[in-house]
N, C-alpha and C positions, 0 to 999 in steps of 0.2 A: 472342595481338594486339589492340592494341585498338578500339575499333570508335566513327566517327564518324556522329551524327545531322547532317543539315543541312537546315536548313525557310529557304524562302521568307513572308515573310508581307506585304499590304497595309500599310503606316504611315496610318494611320488621326491619329494626334496630332502630340508633339512627341517627336521622338527623345529630347531633355533627360529630358522625364518616362519615356518608357519605358524609356531607362537606370535613371531613379532609379526606378522601382517594381522593374525587375528585381533591381538590386541590393541593393534592403529586402524582397524577399520571394518573386523566384523563385530565386536563388540558397540561399537557405536551406533549400528547399525541393529543391534539387539534391544539395545538401550531406547532407541525411536519405534519401538515395536510394545503396544500395548501389552501387561501381562508378564513381561519379563522378570525372571528373578535370579539364575545364575550362567555357569556357563563352567563348564569343568574340560580339559582334554587330558586324554588318556594315552600315551605312546604305548603299546603292542609292538615289537619289535616293528614287523614294518608296514601298521597298523595306525590308523588315528581312530579314538574312542570321545568324539564328543557328546557331554552331558548338558541337553541346558535343564532347567523349571522353568515351567511358567503357571498362570492361574490357571489357567482351563486348556485344555484340549484344542479348542479352536486357535489361542494362541500359539497352540505349541504346533499345528498346521499352518500358521502363518509365518511362524519364525523359522519354520524346512523351508519354505517357500524361499523366504530369502538368504538360507542359508548354501540353499541351491547354488541360486543365484550367483553368492558369492565365493561359493567353490568354482563356479563358470570359469569365473576370471581370477581365480586362480590356480588354474590347471598343470601349470607347474610345477607344485605343491604337492597336489595333493587327487585325486581322481576319482569317477562317480562315486557313490555313494556303495558300498561291498551289501548291508543292510541296516534297517532304520528299522524301530519303535516307537509309539507312546500309548504312556500307560497312566493309570493314577499311581502316585505316589503313596502306599501302607506305612510305609515307617519309616524314618530318621531317624537317625542317634548324633 
């Protein structure tokens, strides 16, 4: 069963720049981690919602550590997480 990691971050800069940097630097980091399946980024007003799919909870937790390091390197655009969750995907359509 796939694991889904959902994290909400405050948006401090341009969403376009966040997406550009994520595509250039975060996606390759995720792809280097075992178990990575996908990344979606959603903007909700002044927040970013990151949704990643992983093969397992362990993979999601390891990917989460890499994401927090990445966020720290891009603090001009994204703040520390407001909320984060890892759960089992029970439906996808």
